[in-house]
C-alpha positions in Angstrom: -22.2 8.5 -22.6 -25.2 6.3 -22.5 -28.3 8.1 -24.6 -26.2 10.5 -26.7 -26.1 10.5 -30.4 -22.5 9.4 -31.3 -20.4 9.6 -34.6 -18.1 6.8 -35.1 -14.9 7.1 -36.9 -12.9 4.0 -37.8 -9.4 4.9 -37.8 -8.1 4.2 -41.3 -4.4 3.9 -41.7 -3.3 7.5 -42.9 0.5 6.9 -42.3 2.7 5.1 -40.4 3.7 6.7 -36.9 6.3 5.8 -34.5 4.9 4.4 -31.2 6.4 5.9 -28.2 6.0 4.6 -24.6 3.2 7.3 -24.2 1.6 5.3 -27.0 1.9 2.2 -25.3 0.6 3.4 -22.1 -2.5 4.8 -23.9 -2.7 1.2 -26.0 -2.1 -0.4 -22.2 -4.5 1.5 -20.4 -7.5 0.9 -23.0 -6.9 -2.8 -23.3 -7.2 -2.9 -19.3 -10.4 -0.6 -19.7 -12.0 -1.6 -22.7 -12.9 1.5 -23.6 -12.4 5.3 -22.1 -12.1 9.0 -22.5 -8.8 10.9 -22.2 -9.9 12.2 -18.8 -10.8 8.6 -17.7 -7.2 7.6 -19.0 -5.5 10.6 -16.8 -7.5 9.3 -13.8 -5.9 5.7 -14.4 -2.7 7.0 -15.0 -2.9 9.2 -11.3 -3.8 5.7 -9.7 -1.3 3.4 -11.1 1.4 4.5 -13.6 1.9 7.8 -12.5 3.7 6.4 -9.6 6.6 5.3 -11.7 6.2 6.8 -15.1 6.0 10.7 -15.3 3.4 11.8 -17.9 1.8 15.2 -18.7 -1.9 14.7 -18.9 -2.2 16.8 -21.9 -0.2 14.1 -23.8 -3.4 11.7 -23.4 -5.3 13.9 -25.1 -3.0 14.4 -28.3 -1.8 10.8 -28.2 -5.3 9.2 -28.4 -6.3 11.4 -31.4 -2.8 10.6 -33.2 -3.3 7.0 -32.5 -6.8 6.8 -33.7 -5.8 8.8 -37.0 -3.2 6.0 -37.4 -5.6 3.2 -37.1 -4.8 2.1 -33.5 -7.8 3.3 -31.9 -11.6 3.7 -32.7 -12.9 6.8 -31.7 -16.4 7.7 -30.8 -17.4 11.4 -30.2 -20.7 12.7 -28.7 -22.5 14.9 -31.1 -23.8 16.8 -28.5 -23.4 17.7 -24.8 -20.0 17.6 -23.6 -18.6 16.1 -27.1 -16.4 13.8 -25.2 -14.3 11.2 -27.0 -14.4 7.8 -26.3 -11.8 5.4 -27.4 -11.0 1.6 -27.6 -8.5 -0.6 -29.4 -8.7 -1.9 -32.8 -7.1 -5.0 -34.0 -3.9 -3.0 -35.1 -3.8 -1.4 -31.5 -4.3 -4.8 -30.0 -1.2 -6.6 -31.9 1.1 -3.4 -31.5 0.7 -3.7 -27.8 1.1 -7.3 -27.9 4.4 -7.2 -29.7 5.7 -4.4 -27.4 4.9 -6.2 -24.2 6.4 -9.4 -25.4 9.6 -7.9 -26.5 12.0 -7.6 -23.3 14.0 -4.4 -22.7 17.3 -3.8 -21.8 16.9 -0.2 -21.0 18.2 1.1 -17.9 16.0 2.8 -15.3 15.3 6.5 -15.7 15.5 8.6 -12.8 14.6 12.0 -12.4 14.8 12.9 -8.3 15.4 16.4 -7.3 16.4 15.7 -4.0 19.3 13.5 -5.3 20.2 16.2 -8.0 20.4 18.9 -4.9 22.3 16.3 -2.9 25.0 15.9 -5.7 25.4 19.6 -5.9 26.1 19.9 -2.1 22.9 20.1 -0.3 23.0 19.5 3.7 22.0 15.7 3.8 20.2 16.1 7.2 18.2 19.1 6.1 17.1 17.3 2.8 16.5 14.0 4.6 14.2 15.7 7.0 11.9 16.6 4.0 12.4 13.5 2.0 12.1 10.9 4.9 8.3 11.8 5.6 7.6 12.0 1.7 8.9 8.3 1.3 7.3 6.9 4.4 4.0 8.2 3.3 4.4 6.9 -0.2 5.4 3.4 1.1 2.5 3.4 3.6 0.2 4.1 0.4 1.4 1.3 -1.4 1.3 -1.0 1.3 -2.4 -0.2 1.8 -3.0 -0.5 -1.9 -1.4 -4.3 -1.3 -3.5 -5.0 1.7 -6.8 -4.2 0.1 -7.4 -7.5 -1.5 -6.0 -11.0 -1.9 -2.5 -11.1 -3.8 -3.9 -13.4 -6.5 -6.8 -11.1 -7.2 -4.9 -8.6 -8.7 -3.7 -8.9 -12.3 0.0 -10.0 -12.5 1.6 -6.7 -14.1 0.1 -4.4 -11.7 0.6 -6.6 -8.7 4.3 -6.9 -9.7 4.6 -3.3 -10.5 3.3 -2.4 -7.0 5.4 -4.9 -5.2 8.6 -3.2 -7.1 7.4 0.2 -5.8 7.2 -1.2 -2.2 10.9 -2.3 -2.5 12.3 1.1 -4.1 10.3 3.1 -1.3 11.7 0.8 1.4 15.2 1.3 0.2 14.4 5.2 -0.2 13.1 5.2 3.5 16.4 3.3 4.6 18.8 5.8 2.6 17.1 8.8 3.9 16.9 7.6 7.5 20.4 6.8 7.4 21.0 10.6 6.3 18.7 11.9 8.8 20.3 10.2 11.6 24.0 10.7 10.5 
């Protein structure tokens, strides 16, 4: 966005809004990136969070605007060209993110797995396993490649621990589907 004329809007608190997990995803990604367009946020989701949190990409566009309107984000928009919007955290956004991260959760894992749903309702286990096993083996290999790309202590703690959790989950899925495939 360099070299473009921009208008800057500072998020004035128009109303109190309820912050959702999508809100915190936007705040957290902007905290990591410093500033980003909704398209860049979409790419960040696809490269990381999207592996363990389902999110419609259109939500990133609407949520950034909603958060800016409530004072959690600053927004800059190009006055010409593609008129992209660039967002960054305000102090209010930083405080909300810090408070949310600092509050532990007791919510149980949400799981939406079509293969398990089909298995529950009587799908043939071996046939289902034949399709699921390579999917989970590929995801496990992808996660293990990501882990091997650099020294373990070079990655920020949160993303590194989330990756380790993903590896553990995929190892278990591979074990589970392999047992059904061999059964």
